[in-house]
C-alpha positions as CSV (number, residue, x, y, z in Angstrom):
1,M,27.7,-9.7,8.7
2,R,24.6,-7.6,9.5
3,L,26.8,-4.8,10.9
4,F,28.9,-4.9,7.7
5,A,25.8,-4.7,5.5
6,D,24.4,-1.8,7.5
7,T,27.7,0.1,7.3
8,L,27.9,-0.4,3.5
9,N,24.3,0.7,2.9
10,N,24.8,3.9,4.9
11,N,28.0,4.8,3.1
12,R,27.6,8.0,1.1
13,I,29.1,6.6,-2.1
14,T,27.0,3.5,-1.8
15,R,23.8,5.5,-1.3
16,Y,24.7,7.7,-4.3
17,L,25.3,4.8,-6.6
18,K,22.1,3.1,-5.4
19,R,20.1,6.3,-6.1
20,I,21.4,6.3,-9.6
21,R,20.6,2.6,-10.0
22,N,17.0,3.1,-8.6
23,S,16.4,6.1,-10.8
24,L,17.4,4.2,-14.0
25,L,15.3,1.2,-13.1
26,N,12.3,3.5,-12.3
27,S,12.7,5.3,-15.7
28,Y,12.9,1.9,-17.5
29,F,9.9,0.5,-15.7
30,L,7.7,3.6,-16.3
31,G,8.3,3.2,-20.0
32,Q,6.9,-0.3,-20.1
33,S,3.4,-1.1,-21.2
34,A,0.7,-2.9,-19.2
35,T,0.4,-6.6,-20.0
36,Y,-3.4,-6.5,-19.7
37,K,-6.2,-4.0,-19.1
38,S,-9.8,-4.8,-18.5
39,K,-12.0,-3.5,-21.3
40,Q,-14.0,-1.0,-19.1
41,I,-10.8,0.7,-17.7
42,E,-11.2,3.8,-19.8
43,E,-14.5,4.5,-18.1
44,L,-12.6,5.7,-15.1
45,V,-11.6,9.0,-16.6
46,N,-12.4,11.9,-14.2
47,S,-13.7,9.5,-11.5
48,P,-14.6,11.0,-8.1
49,A,-12.4,8.4,-6.3
50,L,-10.0,5.7,-7.4
51,V,-8.3,3.2,-5.1
52,F,-5.5,1.0,-6.4
53,C,-4.9,-2.3,-4.8
54,I,-1.5,-3.8,-5.8
55,A,-1.8,-7.6,-6.0
56,F,1.2,-9.8,-5.3
57,N,0.9,-13.6,-5.7
58,K,-2.0,-14.0,-3.3
59,P,-5.3,-14.6,-5.1
60,V,-7.1,-15.2,-1.8
61,C,-6.4,-11.7,-0.8
62,I,-7.9,-10.3,-4.0
63,Q,-11.0,-12.5,-3.6
64,I,-11.5,-11.2,-0.1
65,M,-10.8,-7.6,-1.2
66,V,-13.4,-7.7,-4.0
67,D,-15.9,-9.3,-1.6
68,C,-15.4,-6.6,0.9
69,W,-15.5,-3.9,-1.8
70,S,-18.9,-5.1,-3.0
71,T,-20.2,-5.0,0.5
72,F,-18.6,-1.9,2.1
73,A,-17.3,0.5,-0.6
74,K,-19.4,3.5,-1.4
75,D,-18.9,5.8,-4.4
76,T,-15.3,4.6,-4.8
77,E,-13.9,2.6,-7.7
78,L,-11.4,-0.2,-7.1
79,V,-8.6,-1.0,-9.5
80,V,-6.6,-4.2,-9.0
81,V,-3.1,-3.7,-10.3
82,D,-1.3,-7.0,-10.6
83,N,2.4,-7.0,-9.6
84,S,2.5,-10.8,-9.2
85,T,5.7,-12.6,-10.2
86,N,3.8,-16.0,-10.6
87,S,1.9,-16.4,-13.9
88,N,-0.6,-18.7,-12.4
89,S,-1.4,-16.2,-9.7
90,R,-1.8,-13.5,-12.3
91,E,-4.3,-15.5,-14.3
92,E,-6.3,-16.5,-11.2
93,I,-6.4,-12.9,-10.0
94,R,-7.5,-11.6,-13.4
95,K,-10.3,-14.2,-13.5
96,I,-11.4,-13.1,-10.0
97,C,-11.6,-9.5,-11.1
98,K,-13.5,-10.4,-14.3
99,T,-16.1,-12.4,-12.4
100,A,-16.6,-9.6,-9.9
101,D,-16.6,-6.9,-12.6
102,I,-13.6,-5.2,-11.0
103,H,-11.2,-3.1,-13.0
104,Y,-7.8,-5.0,-13.6
105,I,-4.4,-3.9,-14.9
106,G,-1.5,-6.3,-15.3
107,L,1.8,-4.6,-14.7
108,P,4.9,-5.3,-16.8
109,K,7.5,-7.6,-15.4
110,N,9.0,-5.8,-12.4
111,P,12.8,-5.7,-12.4
112,E,13.1,-5.3,-8.7
113,W,13.6,-8.3,-6.3
114,H,13.3,-6.4,-3.0
115,P,9.6,-6.2,-1.9
116,N,9.8,-2.5,-0.9
117,R,11.4,-1.4,-4.1
118,S,9.1,-3.6,-6.2
119,H,6.1,-2.1,-4.5
120,A,7.5,1.5,-5.0
121,L,8.0,0.9,-8.7
122,A,4.5,-0.4,-9.0
123,M,3.1,2.7,-7.3
124,N,5.1,5.0,-9.5
125,W,3.9,3.1,-12.6
126,I,0.3,3.4,-11.5
127,Y,0.6,7.1,-10.8
128,Y,2.4,8.2,-14.0
129,N,0.9,5.8,-16.4
130,F,-2.7,5.7,-15.1
131,A,-3.7,8.1,-12.4
132,K,-2.3,11.1,-14.3
133,K,-4.2,10.0,-17.4
134,M,-7.5,9.3,-15.5
135,T,-7.3,12.6,-13.5
136,P,-9.5,11.4,-10.6
137,K,-10.7,13.9,-8.0
138,S,-9.1,11.7,-5.3
139,F,-6.9,8.5,-5.6
140,G,-4.8,6.3,-3.4
141,F,-3.4,2.9,-2.5
142,L,-4.6,0.1,-0.4
143,D,-2.6,-3.0,0.4
144,H,-3.9,-6.3,-0.9
145,D,-4.2,-7.6,2.7
146,C,-5.8,-4.5,4.1
147,F,-9.5,-5.1,4.0
148,P,-12.4,-2.8,4.7
149,F,-14.9,-4.3,7.2
150,A,-17.3,-1.3,7.3
151,E,-18.3,1.5,5.0
152,F,-15.3,2.8,2.9
153,D,-16.1,6.1,1.3
154,L,-13.0,7.9,0.0
155,N,-15.0,11.0,-1.0
156,R,-16.1,11.5,2.6
157,K,-12.7,10.8,4.0
158,M,-11.1,13.4,1.7
159,E,-13.8,16.0,2.3
160,N,-12.0,19.4,2.8
161,K,-8.7,17.5,3.1
162,I,-5.7,17.0,0.8
163,I,-4.4,13.7,2.1
164,H,-5.7,10.8,4.1
165,G,-3.8,7.8,5.5
166,E,-1.7,6.1,8.2
167,K,1.0,8.4,9.4
168,R,4.4,6.8,9.8
169,I,7.1,8.8,11.7
170,S,10.8,8.7,10.6
171,E,13.1,6.4,12.5
172,K,15.7,9.2,12.4
173,K,13.8,12.5,13.0
174,H,10.4,12.8,14.6
175,S,9.5,15.9,12.6
176,I,9.7,13.9,9.4
177,W,6.9,11.6,8.3
178,S,5.1,10.0,5.4
179,L,1.9,8.0,4.8
180,W,2.2,4.2,4.9
181,A,2.2,3.0,1.3
182,G,-0.5,0.4,2.0
183,F,-3.1,3.0,3.2
184,C,-2.5,6.4,1.6
185,F,-4.9,8.7,-0.4
186,F,-4.5,12.0,-2.1
187,K,-6.4,14.9,-3.8
188,Y,-5.2,14.8,-7.4
189,S,-5.3,18.6,-7.7
190,F,-2.6,18.8,-5.0
191,T,-0.3,16.2,-6.5
192,K,-0.7,16.8,-10.3
193,D,2.2,19.2,-10.6
194,K,4.5,17.5,-8.2
195,K,7.1,14.9,-9.1
196,L,6.0,12.1,-6.9
197,N,8.3,9.2,-6.1
198,F,7.1,6.4,-3.9
199,T,10.5,4.9,-3.2
200,H,11.7,4.6,0.3
201,S,14.4,6.9,1.8
202,I,17.1,5.5,4.0
203,E,18.5,9.0,4.4
204,L,15.3,10.2,5.9
205,G,14.5,7.0,7.8
206,L,11.2,6.5,5.9
207,D,9.8,3.3,4.3
208,T,8.1,3.0,0.9
209,G,6.7,6.4,-0.2
210,G,9.2,8.3,2.0
211,S,10.9,10.0,-0.9
212,N,7.7,12.1,-1.2
213,W,8.6,14.0,1.9
214,S,10.4,16.8,0.2
215,V,7.9,17.3,-2.7
216,L,4.7,16.5,-0.9
217,Y,4.5,16.1,2.8
218,S,7.0,18.8,3.9
219,C,5.0,21.5,2.2
220,L,1.6,20.4,3.5
221,N,-0.4,22.1,6.2
222,V,-1.2,19.4,8.8
223,A,-4.7,20.8,9.0
224,D,-5.2,19.6,5.5
225,A,-4.4,16.0,6.5
226,N,-6.9,13.4,7.7
227,F,-4.7,10.9,9.6
228,A,-6.2,7.5,10.2
229,N,-6.8,6.0,13.6
230,T,-4.6,3.0,14.0
231,H,-4.7,0.3,16.7
232,N,-2.4,-2.7,17.1
233,G,-4.2,-5.9,16.5
234,A,-2.8,-7.5,19.6
235,S,-4.8,-5.1,21.7
236,F,-8.1,-6.8,20.7
237,A,-9.2,-10.1,22.2
238,S,-10.2,-12.4,19.3
239,S,-9.6,-15.8,17.9
240,W,-7.6,-14.3,15.0
241,E,-4.3,-12.6,14.8
242,F,-3.8,-9.5,12.6
243,N,-1.4,-6.6,12.3
244,S,-3.6,-3.6,13.0
245,I,-6.9,-1.9,12.6
246,I,-6.6,1.3,10.4
247,D,-9.9,3.2,10.6
248,H,-12.4,0.6,9.4
249,C,-9.9,-1.6,7.6
250,V,-8.0,-4.6,9.0
251,H,-4.4,-5.1,7.9
252,I,-3.5,-8.8,8.2
253,G,0.2,-8.2,7.6
254,S,3.0,-10.7,8.1
255,A,3.6,-11.5,4.4
256,A,-0.1,-11.3,3.5
257,H,-2.3,-13.4,5.7
258,L,0.5,-15.5,7.3
259,T,0.4,-15.2,11.1
260,K,2.9,-17.2,13.1
261,S,3.4,-19.6,10.2
262,K,-0.3,-20.3,10.1
263,K,-1.9,-19.6,6.7
264,M,-5.3,-18.0,7.0
265,T,-7.8,-19.5,4.5
266,Y,-10.6,-17.7,2.7
267,A,-13.0,-19.0,5.3
268,D,-10.8,-17.7,8.1
269,L,-10.6,-14.3,6.5
270,T,-14.3,-14.1,5.8
271,K,-15.0,-14.9,9.5
272,L,-12.5,-12.3,10.6
273,I,-14.2,-9.6,8.5
274,H,-17.6,-10.6,9.9
275,Y,-16.2,-10.5,13.5
276,L,-14.7,-7.1,13.0
277,N,-17.9,-5.7,11.5
278,I,-19.8,-6.8,14.5
279,Q,-17.2,-5.4,16.9
280,M,-16.9,-2.1,14.9
281,N,-18.0,0.2,17.8
282,S,-15.3,-1.1,20.0
283,F,-12.6,-0.2,17.5
284,S,-13.7,3.4,17.3
285,T,-13.2,3.8,21.0
286,A,-10.1,1.6,21.6
287,K,-7.0,3.3,22.8
């Protein structure tokens, strides 16, 4: 069955029809209005640095994110953009943001069922309906389960650079790459005239954001990129399991704080952040 599905998905006619379908859904979704915007959101026009965190049904992730942001973020504004399918989760996330005085946007109902395509639609909506109107100096995306555990200063990371993020190599050709959608940042002056599209690309062997290869990454001088240092979480001896360390952020991964069927609680995540902060020096030298 898997072989049949793979053969069908790689069929040229199937890919052509899916591209048309995805394009139509993208156009439809971009035309939809936000369900909610926090009152202070318009204050972000011309911000030096904006980071968009796409929430998805996990209020505990957003609670940890806003806690980490208040502790470690420097000169960088956080905007929680809610792509949750559960109405109770949306309400809880909105309240968390309001209490923490964090900017919040509720996305319209996402028509996609596949996580990657849903995430891509959310990123496209944010870029075209918000980032282009706010015209920040720098902007980017951080997964809702990718938490800073030390200073996070996007301005410093983007100094004399055009992009910053975790580089992901194509499964089909090693000369092709994109930035992981959960940790990717851009100079707006470089992207403003480009037709960005954060969908994945099966043809290029790239995950979410891979469709930006031709319009963005392929025409970039690598010297203008600040690629993150990434280390597999399994290479660190600790009482907690996590996917990876990306610079000074920890990506929990595995369906947002689920590791080997064990759900990590708020207390667990808080302890993990504290542990990583103490161990920070070892992460900068790890191989």
